[in-house]
C-alpha positions in Angstrom: 34.6 -37.6 -76.9 31.0 -38.6 -76.2 32.4 -40.8 -73.5 34.2 -38.0 -71.9 31.2 -35.8 -71.8 29.2 -38.5 -70.4 31.7 -39.3 -67.8 32.2 -35.6 -66.9 28.3 -35.0 -66.6 28.1 -38.3 -64.4 30.9 -37.1 -62.2 29.4 -33.6 -61.9 26.0 -35.0 -61.1 27.6 -37.3 -58.5 29.5 -34.4 -56.9 26.4 -32.2 -57.2 24.3 -35.1 -55.6 26.7 -35.5 -52.9 27.1 -31.8 -52.2 23.4 -31.4 -52.3 23.0 -34.1 -49.7 25.5 -32.4 -47.6 23.8 -29.0 -48.1 20.6 -30.4 -47.1 22.1 -32.0 -44.0 23.8 -28.7 -43.1 20.6 -26.8 -43.7 18.8 -29.2 -41.4 21.5 -28.7 -38.7 21.1 -25.0 -39.2 17.3 -25.1 -38.9 17.6 -27.4 -35.8 20.0 -24.9 -34.1 17.7 -22.0 -35.0 14.9 -23.8 -33.5 16.8 -24.4 -30.4 17.8 -20.7 -30.3 14.3 -19.8 -30.8 13.1 -21.9 -27.9 15.9 -20.5 -25.7 14.9 -17.1 -26.6 11.2 -17.8 -25.8 12.3 -19.4 -22.6 14.3 -16.0 -21.7 11.4 -14.0 -22.8 9.2 -16.0 -20.4 11.6 -15.7 -17.7 11.9 -11.9 -18.2 8.1 -11.5 -18.2 7.9 -13.4 -14.9 10.7 -11.2 -13.5 8.8 -8.1 -14.7 5.6 -9.3 -13.1 7.4 -10.1 -9.8 9.1 -6.6 -10.0 5.8 -4.9 -10.5 4.1 -6.8 -7.6 7.1 -5.8 -5.5 6.9 -2.2 -6.5 3.1 -2.2 -5.7 3.9 -3.7 -2.3 6.5 -1.1 -1.7 4.2 1.7 -2.7 1.5 0.3 -0.4 3.9 0.2 2.4 5.2 3.7 1.7 1.5 5.0 1.8 0.9 3.1 5.1 4.2 4.4 6.7 3.3 8.0 5.4 -0.1 7.8 7.0 1.4 6.6 10.1 4.0 9.4 10.2 1.3 11.9 9.4 -0.7 10.7 12.2 2.2 10.6 14.7 3.1 14.2 13.7 -0.5 15.3 14.1 -0.6 13.6 17.5 2.6 15.2 18.5 1.4 18.7 17.6 0.5 20.8 20.6 -1.8 23.0 18.5 -4.6 20.5 17.3 -7.3 21.9 19.5 -8.4 25.0 17.3 -10.3 27.9 18.7 -13.4 28.3 16.7 -15.0 31.0 18.5 -14.2 33.2 21.7 -16.7 35.4 23.5 -15.7 37.5 26.5 -17.3 40.0 28.8 -15.5 42.3 31.1 -16.7 42.9 34.7 -15.2 45.9 36.4 -15.6 44.5 40.1 -13.3 44.9 43.0 -11.4 41.9 41.5 -12.0 42.4 37.8 -12.8 39.3 35.7 -13.9 38.1 32.3 -16.6 35.7 31.6 -15.0 33.7 28.9 -16.8 31.3 26.4 -14.5 29.5 24.0 -15.4 26.8 21.4 -12.5 24.3 20.5 -12.4 21.9 17.7 -10.6 18.6 18.0 -8.4 18.3 14.8 -6.4 15.3 16.4 -7.0 12.0 14.5 -8.2 10.5 17.7 -11.1 11.1 20.2 -10.1 13.0 23.3 -11.3 12.1 26.8 -9.0 14.7 28.8 -6.9 17.6 28.1 -5.2 20.5 29.6 -3.8 23.6 28.0 -3.5 27.4 27.7 -5.9 29.7 25.6 -3.8 32.6 24.4 -5.0 36.0 23.0 -2.6 38.2 21.3 -3.0 41.7 20.0 -2.2 42.8 16.4 1.4 43.5 17.5 1.7 39.8 18.8 1.6 40.8 22.6 0.0 38.3 24.7 -2.8 40.1 26.4 -4.5 37.1 28.0 -3.5 33.6 28.9 -5.9 31.3 30.6 -5.4 27.7 31.7 -8.3 25.1 31.1 -8.4 21.3 32.3 -11.4 19.2 31.4 -12.5 15.6 31.1 -14.3 15.5 27.9 -15.7 13.2 25.2 -14.4 15.0 22.2 -14.6 13.1 18.9 -12.5 13.7 15.8 -13.5 17.0 14.3 -16.0 17.5 17.3 -16.4 20.8 19.0 -16.9 21.6 22.7 -17.8 24.9 24.2 -16.2 25.8 27.5 -17.3 28.6 30.1 -14.8 29.9 32.4 -14.3 32.9 34.7 -10.8 34.4 34.3 -9.8 36.8 37.0 -7.3 39.4 35.7 -3.7 38.7 36.7 -2.3 41.8 35.2 -3.1 45.2 33.9 -2.2 44.1 30.4 -5.2 41.7 30.5 -7.6 44.6 30.8 -6.7 45.8 27.4 -8.6 42.8 26.0 -12.0 44.6 26.7 -10.9 47.6 24.3 -9.3 45.6 21.5 -11.0 45.1 18.1 -11.9 41.4 17.9 -10.8 41.4 14.3 -7.1 42.3 15.5 -6.8 39.4 17.9 -5.0 36.2 17.5 -6.5 33.5 19.4 -5.0 30.0 19.9 -4.9 27.2 22.2 -1.9 25.1 23.1 -2.3 21.7 24.5 -0.2 20.8 27.6 -1.5 17.3 27.9 -4.1 15.3 26.1 -5.4 11.8 26.7 -7.0 9.8 23.9 -9.9 7.2 24.0 -7.4 4.4 22.9 -5.4 5.0 26.0 -2.5 7.0 24.2 -1.6 10.6 25.4 0.6 13.4 24.5 2.6 15.8 26.8 3.8 19.0 25.3 5.1 20.8 28.5 4.1 23.9 30.2 4.1 27.1 28.4 
Protein backbone atom coordinates (compact mmCIF):
# COMPACT_ATOMS: atom_id res chain seq x y z
CA UNK A 1 0.00 0.00 0.00
CA UNK A 2 2.89 2.22 0.72
CA UNK A 3 4.14 1.47 -2.74
CA UNK A 4 0.86 2.50 -4.23
CA UNK A 5 0.79 5.74 -2.34
CA UNK A 6 4.39 6.49 -3.29
CA UNK A 7 3.62 5.58 -6.88
CA UNK A 8 0.51 7.82 -6.88
CA UNK A 9 2.40 10.71 -5.33
CA UNK A 10 5.22 10.28 -7.86
CA UNK A 11 2.77 10.17 -10.75
CA UNK A 12 0.95 13.21 -9.41
CA UNK A 13 4.18 15.11 -8.96
CA UNK A 14 5.24 14.16 -12.51
CA UNK A 15 1.89 15.29 -13.84
CA UNK A 16 2.02 18.44 -11.76
CA UNK A 17 5.58 19.17 -12.86
CA UNK A 18 4.66 18.57 -16.49
CA UNK A 19 1.54 20.65 -16.25
CA UNK A 20 3.43 23.33 -14.29
CA UNK A 21 6.00 23.60 -17.10
CA UNK A 22 3.16 23.77 -19.65
CA UNK A 23 1.45 26.43 -17.60
CA UNK A 24 4.68 28.44 -17.33
CA UNK A 25 5.21 28.16 -21.09
CA UNK A 26 1.64 29.22 -21.76
CA UNK A 27 1.95 32.12 -19.33
CA UNK A 28 5.19 33.18 -21.02
CA UNK A 29 3.43 33.06 -24.39
CA UNK A 30 0.52 35.09 -23.00
CA UNK A 31 2.90 37.66 -21.54
CA UNK A 32 4.72 37.93 -24.86
CA UNK A 33 1.43 38.43 -26.69
CA UNK A 34 0.35 41.06 -24.14
CA UNK A 35 3.67 42.87 -24.60
CA UNK A 36 3.23 42.74 -28.38
CA UNK A 37 -0.30 44.11 -28.03
CA UNK A 38 0.94 46.87 -25.71
CA UNK A 39 3.60 47.79 -28.27
CA UNK A 40 0.95 47.86 -31.01
CA UNK A 41 -1.33 49.99 -28.82
CA UNK A 42 1.57 52.36 -28.04
CA UNK A 43 2.39 52.57 -31.74
CA UNK A 44 -1.28 53.32 -32.58
CA UNK A 45 -1.43 55.91 -29.79
CA UNK A 46 1.69 57.54 -31.22
CA UNK A 47 0.15 57.54 -34.71
CA UNK A 48 -3.09 59.02 -33.33
CA UNK A 49 -1.13 61.78 -31.57
CA UNK A 50 0.75 62.55 -34.78
CA UNK A 51 -2.53 62.68 -36.69
CA UNK A 52 -4.00 64.98 -34.03
CA UNK A 53 -0.99 67.29 -34.33
CA UNK A 54 -1.28 67.32 -38.11
CA UNK A 55 -5.01 67.98 -37.85
CA UNK A 56 -4.46 70.84 -35.40
CA UNK A 57 -1.79 72.31 -37.66
CA UNK A 58 -4.11 72.08 -40.68
CA UNK A 59 -6.99 73.60 -38.71
CA UNK A 60 -4.80 76.52 -37.67
CA UNK A 61 -3.67 77.01 -41.28
CA UNK A 62 -7.30 76.94 -42.42
CA UNK A 63 -8.27 79.46 -39.72
CA UNK A 64 -5.40 81.71 -40.79
CA UNK A 65 -6.48 81.43 -44.43
CA UNK A 66 -10.10 82.17 -43.45
CA UNK A 67 -9.01 85.28 -41.58
CA UNK A 68 -6.99 86.41 -44.61
CA UNK A 69 -9.90 85.70 -46.96
CA UNK A 70 -12.33 87.53 -44.68
CA UNK A 71 -9.95 90.48 -44.54
CA UNK A 72 -9.65 90.54 -48.34
CA UNK A 73 -13.42 90.23 -48.79
CA UNK A 74 -14.02 92.99 -46.26
CA UNK A 75 -11.48 95.20 -48.03
CA UNK A 76 -13.05 94.46 -51.42
CA UNK A 77 -16.52 95.24 -50.07
CA UNK A 78 -15.19 98.45 -48.55
CA UNK A 79 -13.59 99.41 -51.84
CA UNK A 80 -16.73 98.59 -53.81
CA UNK A 81 -18.85 100.83 -51.63
CA UNK A 82 -19.82 104.14 -53.15
CA UNK A 83 -20.40 105.80 -49.78
CA UNK A 84 -16.94 105.65 -48.24
CA UNK A 85 -16.29 109.37 -48.45
CA UNK A 86 -18.15 110.57 -45.36
CA UNK A 87 -19.39 114.11 -44.87
CA UNK A 88 -17.88 115.37 -41.62
CA UNK A 89 -19.05 118.96 -41.90
CA UNK A 90 -21.09 121.13 -44.27
CA UNK A 91 -21.35 124.90 -44.19
CA UNK A 92 -23.22 126.96 -46.72
CA UNK A 93 -24.19 130.56 -47.26
CA UNK A 94 -26.97 131.67 -49.57
CA UNK A 95 -26.41 134.65 -51.89
CA UNK A 96 -29.55 136.16 -53.37
CA UNK A 97 -28.12 137.63 -56.56
CA UNK A 98 -29.43 137.78 -60.12
CA UNK A 99 -28.30 134.19 -60.37
CA UNK A 100 -28.62 132.92 -56.78
CA UNK A 101 -25.89 130.66 -55.45
CA UNK A 102 -24.50 129.01 -52.34
CA UNK A 103 -20.96 129.21 -51.05
CA UNK A 104 -20.43 125.63 -49.94
CA UNK A 105 -17.67 124.35 -47.69
CA UNK A 106 -17.74 120.61 -47.14
CA UNK A 107 -15.30 118.41 -45.22
CA UNK A 108 -15.03 114.79 -46.38
CA UNK A 109 -13.34 111.88 -44.61
CA UNK A 110 -11.76 108.95 -46.46
CA UNK A 111 -13.03 105.70 -44.93
CA UNK A 112 -11.73 103.57 -47.79
CA UNK A 113 -8.85 101.27 -46.81
CA UNK A 114 -6.60 102.99 -49.36
CA UNK A 115 -5.23 106.46 -50.07
CA UNK A 116 -7.30 108.39 -52.63
CA UNK A 117 -5.54 110.45 -55.34
CA UNK A 118 -8.59 111.41 -57.42
CA UNK A 119 -12.36 111.27 -56.97
CA UNK A 120 -15.59 112.52 -58.40
CA UNK A 121 -19.04 112.30 -56.92
CA UNK A 122 -22.16 114.02 -55.73
CA UNK A 123 -22.93 115.76 -52.49
CA UNK A 124 -26.57 115.25 -51.51
CA UNK A 125 -28.62 117.16 -48.97
CA UNK A 126 -32.05 115.82 -48.05
CA UNK A 127 -34.66 117.38 -45.81
CA UNK A 128 -36.35 115.56 -42.93
CA UNK A 129 -38.87 114.03 -45.37
CA UNK A 130 -36.10 112.54 -47.53
CA UNK A 131 -36.56 115.02 -50.37
CA UNK A 132 -33.29 115.91 -52.09
CA UNK A 133 -33.05 119.65 -51.86
CA UNK A 134 -29.48 119.96 -53.09
CA UNK A 135 -27.19 117.94 -55.31
CA UNK A 136 -23.72 119.18 -56.20
CA UNK A 137 -21.00 117.53 -58.26
CA UNK A 138 -17.35 117.49 -57.13
CA UNK A 139 -14.28 116.30 -59.03
CA UNK A 140 -10.83 116.66 -57.49
CA UNK A 141 -7.25 115.46 -57.61
CA UNK A 142 -6.29 114.97 -53.97
CA UNK A 143 -3.80 113.37 -51.61
CA UNK A 144 -6.28 111.88 -49.14
CA UNK A 145 -4.83 109.22 -46.84
CA UNK A 146 -6.88 106.57 -45.05
CA UNK A 147 -9.04 108.29 -42.40
CA UNK A 148 -7.77 111.63 -43.64
CA UNK A 149 -10.04 114.61 -44.13
CA UNK A 150 -10.22 117.22 -46.87
CA UNK A 151 -12.15 120.49 -46.93
CA UNK A 152 -13.54 121.60 -50.28
CA UNK A 153 -14.89 125.04 -51.21
CA UNK A 154 -17.37 125.35 -54.01
CA UNK A 155 -19.84 127.81 -55.48
CA UNK A 156 -23.12 126.13 -56.35
CA UNK A 157 -25.51 127.96 -58.64
CA UNK A 158 -29.12 127.07 -57.97
CA UNK A 159 -30.61 124.77 -60.57
CA UNK A 160 -34.15 124.67 -59.17
CA UNK A 161 -36.45 126.46 -56.77
CA UNK A 162 -36.23 123.43 -54.49
CA UNK A 163 -32.56 124.16 -53.79
CA UNK A 164 -33.51 127.55 -52.38
CA UNK A 165 -35.27 125.81 -49.46
CA UNK A 166 -31.91 124.79 -48.06
CA UNK A 167 -31.32 128.30 -46.70
CA UNK A 168 -34.43 128.02 -44.49
CA UNK A 169 -33.97 124.43 -43.30
CA UNK A 170 -32.85 123.63 -39.79
CA UNK A 171 -29.40 121.96 -40.17
CA UNK A 172 -30.37 119.34 -37.57
CA UNK A 173 -33.12 118.11 -39.90
CA UNK A 174 -30.81 117.59 -42.86
CA UNK A 175 -29.38 114.32 -44.08
CA UNK A 176 -26.06 115.02 -45.79
CA UNK A 177 -24.05 112.40 -47.66
CA UNK A 178 -21.58 111.98 -50.50
CA UNK A 179 -21.79 109.28 -53.18
CA UNK A 180 -18.65 108.47 -55.12
CA UNK A 181 -18.93 108.13 -58.88
CA UNK A 182 -15.28 107.36 -59.43
CA UNK A 183 -12.23 107.08 -57.18
CA UNK A 184 -8.60 106.35 -57.99
CA UNK A 185 -6.29 105.03 -55.30
CA UNK A 186 -2.56 105.56 -54.80
CA UNK A 187 -1.86 101.88 -55.57
CA UNK A 188 -3.28 102.31 -59.09
CA UNK A 189 -6.64 100.62 -58.47
CA UNK A 190 -9.93 102.41 -58.91
CA UNK A 191 -13.68 102.05 -58.50
CA UNK A 192 -16.53 103.27 -60.62
CA UNK A 193 -19.99 103.40 -59.15
CA UNK A 194 -21.90 105.00 -61.98
CA UNK A 195 -23.77 108.26 -62.29
CA UNK A 196 -26.55 108.96 -59.85
